[in-house]
N, C-alpha and C positions, 0 to 999 in steps of 0.2 A: 378350499372351495375359493379362496381370495385368488390363489394362483391362477386356477382356471378362469374367472372371471376377468382378470387381469390378461391372460392370454386372449380371450376372445374379444375384447377391447381394442387388441394391437394388430387382430388380422384384419383382411380385407374385407371390405363388405360387397354385396353384390353389385351394389349401387356404383361403388367407388371403381369398378373394373370391367363392368357391361357396357359396351359402346353402342346399344341402341334395344329396345323394349325385346324384340325377338332373341337376344343374347340373353337378357335378364328371366325371361321367362322360361326359358330353356333351364338355365340355371336353378331355378328355384323349385323346377318339377322333375330335376335328374334325381334319378335314384342310385343312390352310391352301390358300390361293390366290393366286396373285399372285406378286411380287416379295419372296421372304421370305428370311433370314439365311442367308450359303452359307460361314460359316465362315471369311470371308478377314479379314486384319485391316486395321486402319486406317492411313493413311499421315500421318506427322506432319504437323500444320497448315501448316509454314513450306514442306515440299516440295510439299505440295498446291499451295498458292498459283503456283508454278513450271510447274505441269502443263497450266495452261488454254489452249484454242485462242482467241487472242482475234480478234474483228471489226479488221482493219484499221485501223491508228491508237487503238486504245483499248489499254489496261493495268487490270489487275485487282489490288488490294491488300487483304492480309488487316487487318480491323480487329480482332477479338477471336477468341478461339478457348478450346478448354479448357485449364488447369483455370475460367478466369473464366466461361467459357461453356458451356452444355450444353443439345442440343434447343430452340436457339432457335426460336421460332414466329413471333414477331410483332417490329416495329421501329415506333417512332414517336418523336418528337421534339417538345421542351417550347421555351418560349420563349428559351431561351439557347442553342437549339442542340443542346442536350445527347441522346445517345441513348438512350432507353428500349427495355429488351429484355424479352420475357416468354419465361423457358425453360420449356418443358411437360413438367418432369420426371416429371410423378404419370401422366401419360398411360401404360396406357392404361383403367385400372381407379381411379374416385373412391376416396378414403381413407374408410374407416370404414363403407362400403356392402357389402352381399350381395345377389349375382345369384340370385334366383330361378327366372329363365324367361330364355330366350335363345328369338328365333323366327329365322328362316330366314336373316336378314339380319344376323345376331348384334347385334339390338338388344335391349338388357337390360331386363328389369324389376327395379327394387331393392327390397330390403324398407323401405328410407325413404327420404325426402329430406334431404340434408344440410341441417344448419344454416350459417347464414352466420358466418365470422369474427368474434368468436374462439371462438363458442359451439360450433362444429362441430370435428370431427377434423382436425388438421394434415394439409396435404397437403406435396408436394414441391416444388410450383411456387414460383416465384421470379420478382421483378421485378427487375431489375437497371437503374442509370444509369452511363454513359458518358460522361465528359468530356475535353475536350481543356485540360488544365490550363495549357500554357505556350503555347497561340496557335500552333501549328504546322501546324495543321490534321489531326493526329491524336489519336483518342480515346487516351489514355495513364492512365487512371485509371477505375476500377471499382468501385462497392460495391453491395451487395444494400439496396434499400430496403424491399420487402415482401417475407416470406417464409411460408411454412407456408399457401399457398393450395392449392386443391383442384380441378384443372381448370380455371385461368384460362389464357384465349385472348389477350386483349388488352387493352392499357392504353392511354389518353391524359391528358395534364397539362395543366389549364387551368381557368379559371372558379373558383379558389380550391380546387384540391385534385390528385387524383389519382384518376381515374375506373377500374377493372378489372371489365372482362366475367369474371366466375368463374361461369358456369351451375351453378345455376339462377338466378343474380342478378348484376345489375350492382350494384355496391358504389362508394359513392363515399367517400376519405380525405379529409377536410379537410385542409388544410395550407397556412394564412394566412400564414404567415411564408414559405413556399416552401423549408423548409431540409431537406425530404426527409425527414421525421420527420412521421408522421402524428399530427396533432393528438389524436386517441381513435380509438375502434374506429369502422368503417367506418358509414355509412347504406346502407341497402337501398334503391335508388332504383327498381330493376325485380327481379321475382318470377315465376318459373315458365317459364324456358326449359327445354327438355327435356334430360336426361343420358341417354338411351336409348343414344346410340352416340357415344362422345367423339370421334370422327374427325369428327363431323357436326355438334356442338355450334354454340351461339351464338359467333360471333366477328369479327375484322376493324374494332373498333371506331374510327370517324374523326368526325373534326370537319367537319361540312360548313360551308361559308362563310355560309350562312343563321343559323351557331349551333346548330342541332338537333345531335346526336349519333347519328350513322348506325351501322350494324352489319349483319352478315348472319347467316343461320341457314342450316346444313346442311341435305342433303337427308333422312336419317335419323332426324330428332329432331322432334319435335312440342312445341309451347308452349301456355300458358294464361297469357299475361303480364299482369301489373299493376302498376301506379305506385299513387301516393298518388290520383291523378286517374282515369287509365283503369282501367278492372277487367274481368278477363277476354278480355283479347283472344285469340283461338284460331286456332290456325294448324296445319298439317301441313307438315314439311319446309321446303324453299329459299323462302329471300323476301329482303328488302331490311328493314329495319323503322329506326324512328327513336324519339328520346327526347329532348324539350326539358327542358334543366337546370330553367329557371325556372318553365314553365307544370306540369311533369310531367306532360304527355301524352306518350304512347307509342302509336305507331301501325304499320300495315304500310304500306311505302312501294309496293313492290310484289313482286309473288307470282310465284313461279317459278324456274326457272335450273339447274344443274347442280347438284351437290354442292358448293355455295357457300362457299368459305373464301376468298375476296380481296375487297376494296373500293377503287374509287379514285372520285374526284370530279373533273373536269376543270376548267380555267381558265374555263369557262363554265356550271361548276355542273350538268353533265350527270352521271349514275350510271352507272356500270360494273362489272362483276366477271369473273372468270375463270371456269373450268367444268372439270369432269372429264371432259367428253367430249371426242370429236376430231371434226376436219373444222371448227373454230371457232377462235378466239380468245378467246370470251367472247361474254357479255351486255350490251345495252343497255337500260336500264330506264326508259321513261318512267313519271312518276309515276300510280298507279294502274293501273300495266297488270298482267297475267297473262302469264306465260310457260309455255315449256314444262316436263313433269317427266316422269319414268317414273310413271306413274299408278299401276301396280299396286304399285310400291314406296313410294312417297313420298306418297300420298295425293293425295285430290281438293283443288280449290280451295276458296277458303273462301265463295267466290260460285258458288251452282250454275247461274246464269244466267249465267255467261260468255260459255259457246258460242264459244269461241276462245280462242288462246293464239298468243305470237309464238315464234319459234324463235330460234336464236342468231344471231350474227353470219355470215354466209357468208365463208367463206375462200378464199383461194386461194395454195397452197402445202402446206405438211407437214400430211398427215390425222390424222398419229398422235394417242394420248390423251397428255398433256393439259395444257392451260394453267392448272394451279390459280392460281396465283400470277397477278399481273397489276398492272401500272402501267402509266399513261400518262406519255411523257416530256417535262414543259415545265419542265424544270430551268434552262434559259439555258446550260448548259455545255457541252453537247453540239453537233455543228454544226448550223446550222439544219435541215436535211433530216432530222433526229431530230424535231423539234419534233413532237408530237402522235403519233407512233406510240406502239406497245402493246409494252412488255417484260414477256415473259410467260414465267417459268422452266417450264422441263417436268424435275421431277423423276424421272421415270419415264427420259425420255432423256439425264438429264444434262449440259442445255443450257440455251441461255436464247434464247427467240425474239424476232425483232425485226420487228416486223409493222406496215404502214403501215395507216395508218385514212383509210379513203375514204366519202364522205357517199354513200347510198344510200336517196334519197328523206328520209324524216324520221328514218332511222337509218342503220345504218354497214353497210359490208362492211370485209373486210381483205385485203391481199397480203403474203405473206411477205417479207422482205428477207433481207440474209445474217443469221445468227447473230450475237447480241450475243458469245455465248461458248460454249464446250462442254468438257466437261472427259472425260479417259479413265477417271477413276478412279469405280467402281461407285456409291463412297460418297456421291458429291457428289449431293447430294438440297436443292435450293433450294426453299424452302415459301413465301416471301415476299420480295416486291421491291417497293422504294419509292425515291422521290426524296428525298433529303436536303436539309437548308438550303443545302448547299455545292454543290448542283447534282447530285453524283454519283449514281448507283444504287447501291441498297444492296442485297445480298441477303442472307438469314438461310438457311443451311445446316442442315439439319437432322442431315447426316454420320453416315449407317447403310448398312450394306449389305442389310437389310430397307426395304422401303417399303410393304408390302402392310397393310391393316388386316382382311384377311379372315383371322384366325386369335384364337382367346381366349387364346393365350400372350402371354405379357409377358417376349418374349425382346430388346426393343430395346436398343441400345447407348446408355444412360442417361448417360454421362461424356464425350460427344463432341458436339462443334458448332462451327459457327464461321459469322463476318458477314465479307464483303467487301462491298467498294465498286469500281466500274468509273465511269472518267472517262479524257478524252482525253489520247493521248499528250503530255507536256510541260507540263501542267497539275497543278498542285497544289492541290487541293480545299480551302477552307477559308472556314470562316463565321463575318464578321469584323463582324456588326452588333451583339453582344453580347445585353445581354436586353433584349428587346422588351418585356417588363412594365412596365421602369421610364422607356422611351424617352417624351418629351414626344407629345404627340398630333398635333402638327406634324410632327414626325420620322415618326410611323407613318404620315400622310396622305402624304409623300414617298414611300414604300416601295411606294405602289400602282403605281410606277412600275417595280418592280424587275424583271429579267428572269426572275425563281425563282416561279414558282405558289405555292409553299411559302410564300416571303416574303411574297407580296400578300397571300394568304388568311389568314395569321396575323396580319397586322398588321389586317386586317378584325376578326378574333376578339378582339384586345385592346383594339381600340377600342370594339366591343361589350361585352365584360365589364365596361368600366370605367364605361360611360355618361355619358360625357362630350357634353353637349348644347351645349356651347359652339361646337362644329365642324359644328353641323347646317348653318349657313347654307353653308360651305365644301365639304361632301359635295354640299350641292343644285347648287353651281356646277360641283362636277367633273362632277356628271351631265349637267347643260344643257349644256356645253361641252366635255366629254370624252369622254363615254359611259361613265363612268368603274362598269364593274359592280361595283368594290370598294367604291366608293360609294355605289352603291344598295342594296350587301348590310348596309352598315354602319347606312346609314338604318332598313333594316328590323330589324335588331338594337335600333334604337335605338327601335323603334315610331313612326318619323317620315316614313311612306309615307302620306300624308293621302289624300284623295278630289282635291284639286286638283293635285297632284305626280300622282297615278299616272292622273288623264286626260290632264295635259299629256305625259307619258313614254309615254304608249299610241302617240303620234305621232312618237318618237324616231325618226330614221335609222337606229338601231342596234337589228338584229334581236334582239340578246342583252338589251337595254334592255326590249324591248316583252315577250319572254318572261319576264322574270324580273319584270316589274312584276304578269303574268298568275300568276304562280307564286305572288309572295308574297301577292296578294289572296286568291287560293284556300287559301293554307294558313293564312288567318286568316276563312276562310270570311265574306269580305267583297263583298257585291252592290255593284257599280257597272256602270250600264246603259251605261259605254263599250266594256264589253267586248263587247258584241252587235255594236256598230257597227266593233270591229276584226274580229269576227270574219268579216264582211261583206267588207271589203277588204284582209283582211290577205294579203301575197305571199308571205313566208316562211313553210315547210314546216313546221320547228321551231316556230314559234311557234302555228301551227295547231294542232300537236299538243298543246302548251301547253293551247293552248285549250280543247281535246278535254278532258284530263285535269282543268281546272280546273272545267270544267262539273259533275263528279260533285262537286263540294264546294261548290257554290254553291246558294242556295235552288231549288226546283224550277223555279219561275216563270223566274228567270234562266238557270238550266243548260238547259233545254229551249230558251229561246230562243237561247243561244249552239248549242246542237245543229242547231236549223233554219238557222243562216246557214252554219254549216261542211259541212252537206250541200248546198249550192250550189256547192262547189268538186270540179267533176266531174274537174279533174286530178289529184282525190288518190284515185282510184278504185283505180288498180293501186299506189298507195303501200304499202310491206310495213306499216304499220302504222295509217295514218288511217282505213280504215275500222272496224276494231274499237275502236280508241280513243273514234270516235264513239258506235259501237253504247253500250261503257262507258258513256260520258256521259248517254245516254239510259237507259237501264238504272236507273241508280242513282234515277231519278225514274218509274220506270215503276208504283209505287204510287199515283202521283198522277194516277190516270186521266182526272178532268176536262180538268186540262192537257194530258193525252197524245193526248187525243179531239181538243180543238182544235187541236194541230199537224196530226195527220193530217187534219183538215177542209178543210184547205186542197190545193186540187185540185192546184195548181204541185207540191206536194211529190211527187207520187207520180210527178211525171215527172223527177225527178232522178235521175238513174243509180244513185246510189250504193243508193237506197230499196230498189229489187226487188231488188238482187243482195246486200244486204249487212244490210238493216236490217227490212224487212217480215216475213220470216221469223222471223227471231229474236225480233222483239215479238211474233208469233203463239206462238211457242213459250213465251215467258217466259211468259204467261197463262195459257196451256195446262197448262202441266208442274204447274201449283197444283194442278189438277182444283177448283178453289173455283169454284161456281158464279156468283159474281159476275165473276171474272175469264174463267172462258168465255162470260160475258154480252160481255166486252170483246172477245173474238176475234168473237163474231157481228159486232157492231158496226163490228169493223175490216173486216170483210168488205164490209159493205155501205158503208161508206166509201170503199174501193177501186173506182177508178173504170173500170177495164178487166179484161180477162181475164188480160191478164199479172200484174197487182197481185195480184189474186184468187188467181192459182196460187202465186203467192210466199207468201201468207198460208198457203194448205191446206199447201203442202209444211211450214212450219213444225208447223204443227198435229200433221200425221203423225211429223213428229220429235219430237213431244212425247210420244206414246203408242204409236208402234209397239213390240212385244214389252211392254206392259201392257196392264192393263183398260182399257177406252176408258168413261169416265165418261157420264153423261147429258148428252147436247149440247142447247143450244137447238134447236127444231124447224128453223128457217130454216138454222141453221149445220149442223147434219144432213143437209139436203138438198143443200146445197151442196157439203157432203165426198162424199157417195154420189155427185152429178153429176160431180164430178172425178174419183173413181177411177173410174169407168163411163168416162169418156172415155179413161182410159188403158189401160183393161183389155184383155185379148184373151181372149176367152170361147171360143174356139175353141183356145186354149193351154191354157186351163186343163181344158177338159173333156179333153182329149189328155194331160194330166199325170193326172187321173182314170182314165182308160184305161192306163196306163202306156205311152203312145205314146212308143217311143225317139228319134222327131224332135221330138215336142213336149218332151222331157226337156232334149234337145241344145239346142234353142233356147232354152228357158227357164235352163240354165245360163249360156249367151252373155247373154242380157238381165242376168241377174242379176250376173253379174261385169264389165259392163259401167259405168263411174261416170258415162258421160254419159248414162245414161238417167235418167228421172226416179225418184225414191225410189220414190212411191208407188207405179210399178208395179213396180219389184225386191223390194219389202217383200211386195206380194200374191204374187208370183212363190215368194217364200222360203216364204211360209204354204203354199202349195199343194205345194210340193217337199216341207216335212215331212207335210201330210196324206197325201200320196200315198206318200211316204219309198222314191222309187227308188233301189238301192245306188250309180247313178252320180253321185246328186246330194250324196252322203255327204261327199265330200273338199273340195267349192265349200264347203258349209255347214260344214262346220269350220274350214276358212280365212278365212271372214267370221265366223266365232262367235271365233276366235283372234285377231282384230285385223286381219284382210285386208281393212279400209274404213275410210274416214275417216267414216263415218255410225254413230255411236253406237246410231241407232235402226234400223238395216240390222243391225247388230251383236248386238242385242236379239231382233230376231225369229228370227234365224239360231241364237241358243242356245236358243230356245222350239224352233225348229223339229228342234234334234235329238234331242228326248224321243221322237221316234218309230225313231229309229234303234238296233236293238240290236244294237251291238256294244260290247263291254267295254272296248276301247282308248280308245274317245272320252273317259271319264271322265279317265284319265290326261293326255290330251292338253289336254284344260280346265283341271285343276288344275296344269299345268304352267306356267300363262298369268298365273296368279292374281297371281305379282309383276310380270306385265308389263303385255299387253296388255287382261287380264280385268280391271280397276281397280274400284275403289268409285265412280268416278266415272259419272254417267247410269245408276246402278242396274244395271250391268253384271256385278258380281260375285254381288248378290244376285239375278239373275236367273239365272245361273250356278249358283248352289246350289242352286237351284230345279230345274233340271235335274238335277242330279247326284241330288238326294234321290229322282228317279222310278225310277232301278233300282237292283238291290243291288250290282252291281260299280263303279258309279260312286259310291255312298254309302261305299262300303268307301275308295276311293280319295282322297273328300275327306273322311273323319275321319282317314284315316293322315298327310294333311298337317298335321292338328292336332296328331296324337300324335307326329309329327315335326319339331315347332315350326316348320313352315315356313306354319302359318296361325294364328291367333290365334282361341282361341274367341269371342271378341267380333264374328270377320270372320263368323261363320255368323249368318243373319238368326234370329231368334227362331223364326218359325214353321219354320223348316227344322230347328232344334235340336229343337223338339217332335216333327216328323216322324220323326225319324230315332231319337229316343228310345222313339219309341212305333211303331219297325218291326215289321212280322210276323214277318220274320226275326231270330233270336238271336241271331246271330254280329253283325247291322247294330246291335241294340239294345246289346249289351254292349259293343261300341267306342265308340258314342256317349256310354255312360255313361263310359267312362273319358277321353273327349277332352272332354267337355260337361257333365261333371257329371249326377248321378242324376236322372231325372225325374220329374213332378209326382208325387207319391201322392196318391192319392184318399183324404180322410181319413175316410171312413165307406163302410160299407155303403148307406145311403141316398143318397148321393150317386152312387155305383158305378150301383147302380139307375136312380137318373136320368138318368143318361148312357145306359144301355142304352134306355131309353125314348125320352131324345129322338133317339137313332139311330132309332130304329124308325119315329117321325115324320118323318124327314128324307124327304121325297119334292119332290125339286125341281121335278118335272112338276106337282105341286098348288099350289107356292108362291103366296102373294100379295106383289108387290112393295111395293105400297101399305101393305098391313097391316106387312108386315117393317119398311118405312120408320118408321112409326109406333114399333112396339118397340124397333128401334135409338134413335130420338130419345129415349125415356124410360128405355131400360135403360143402351146402350150410349155413347150421345152425352153423357152426364154425364161422362165420361172423355175419349173417344175421338172422334178427327175420321173422318170418310168423304167423299170427294168435298169437302171443305172445309166442310162440315156438322158441328156438335159443339163439343165443349172439347178443350184441349191439355194435360189434367191427365198424361194416358198418351199412347203413341204412336198417332200417323197409323196407320189400318189400310188404307190403299190397296194398300200394297206386299205383305201377306201373301196368302198361298192361299187365297181365301176359298171355294174350290171344296172344300177339305180338310176333311171333319167332325172326324176324329182330333184335328187341331190346336183348330179351335174348341170342341169338345166341352169337351175340359179346362182350356181357358181359360174358358169360361164357369162351368163347376160349379165349377171350383178358381181361381178368377182369384189 
């Protein structure tokens, strides 16, 4: 009990973190969800270690526990084989900050950005190093290296010092003599990581074998990250990112995933992470890829033209949540049948999964084998797994009865924590290689043959960091004669991959060598024409995958040439990843229309199976989505280039996806004719007439077609519009289902959201806003469309505003035109709610301007409007700052998405801008 009481006195109180009475009241009254503290007491560490149920042939050993370690979150090892531990004791509130507001996901808005150490308020996070002082294989000394950190999530040592990820910063503590005493205050190498949710901050710092520092970001924080070179790299939610210590470039490596709080890179340099979802063991990330997210909660992708995403690796076995921690076993100590397996702790179920990783085309699937270990102790909460220099699997055990973050009360058991390692019976893991930093280069080269991936890759890093060019000839020989990936990585770090070597190794018998030559060329944006030939003849699907990723990073001419050759591989049409990777490679160069047009001027291209199925429609949607007249003309040219009906249909489907549920801009005449002809060929005039007449049979038939995903999108969308216009009661449930995400077509979802405006049912509003954290996301303008629908009826508008007042929506989630409409609502209840939720309405500053508005209101006669004259007025008055259909300037927001038929909004904006 004393331990628990001490933990509570060290925790943050509501009064110390709440920035106002409203936040304090919210925190006091919030009902926590998930696995909360249950009043049970911790079991002593030594006793705990005896309770584990182990996989046959394995044992577990306690490495460290309280009081030396508490709340361990992350482990890493330096070149001396020493263990570094991040103790996340400050969690869950950053020191020195006040919360001004929460949203429904407990994302906080703070009063300021914390300053980096030593300027900011000191926190309680600590970084500790553990050492085996007597060589018996056990860590017997522990000392704190850096303390006073404030939300520190991971640490790596190397390249002249200690790298600490302490959101919003990546800090570098120089330690030239490696005495564990920083040489001075830290350098801020990166800034701008989000702090909104401290269980989703940037995390899992990891040296890649290419010399980059990789990291992950969780799902409910957003960042705008800058380095000395890379400025303002913005993202929302989960991603894998990386930073190069020498060039100081920061970039997003891949987007999407779960609430990513783990990261591993396997022996061939492939990137993986765990997830907080179920039915999977995690994600595999090709470079430059986009993976799934909870769009409503976690925000959109940075690329609005991705038009697709990857799912997590499919898994056979236990479907429970969640494999948050993750590592791939390649340590050389376990039996051979464990090599390549995923070791995935599940803190919720108090166990550690062991899953076979199996090739699935260019990606992977998994099958569970017998668990590595489990514990009957509810407090066992493994939050990190990694393979150490000794080949054992290490676990960081948070050790707490509470697991869920979904409570704003800091009642974590801050004085407990354990570290374990797992190894085969009869072995005594022991790292005996000494300090790799002081080894001769020849000795490090010999370690390329070590059975432990950690040793091999650490040798690469040490050779790269020391910049020893005397070994280049030996490295070249190792690649030539032994297909040594480690030698290739070292040459890359030494900047010794010249064009001649790269060309030669693109013909290597080793697929891994070919893949990494492609990768390293792309990382340096270094064009090499030999890549086009490789894309034509490459037999390995993962090399083709990397070629597609690299195409994004090359010059437009070379990138599109690579894409053209990859499209010839019809065997990839059913691959889980390749079609989208190829699309992303093409889309990266879509702005270079002359080159794209030349590509699609080749008649043979249209007959490649991947083009009509995956590429043509997306390319059309890409150009059409901008509403730019020039890019709409690209759409016209594409249709004219299409050699047959099937190709034209694929293009016109893409055009419809761009504009369903939105205002259709003026189209080039021939394109408009083609679209009308296509729509007429799909339509059912008799069915539409039947809907207008409320014929029950026609309604039933239309609903069946709308719900049938095999039917053409154009037909389904047209019928949804007709059902909205005729609004039969029988259609409401179907339209609501589509609007709430019951379709994989965002275009159809938007049309359904618009169609629901005609249905007079107060309950619709609550059902729509209930999906704002899920299926009705900011992606594809879904949330904006839903807000415009909700603003059309009082009950729905009240439901929308109540979401803002309850902090389940942020005011900025409401489009500007909707906010203006709600503030100016005819009903005083709505107007008053809008003022409370969104701030005061625009005040007309003078009687003259009020009279001007009334005068314009009288002149607002749509039936006599002259669009040609209106365009001239727009160009002279509005286009100076705003764009419409791609014309005008970008000083203010583009006007395409606003409700241009709403005089109340426009008159206020025009008269009192």
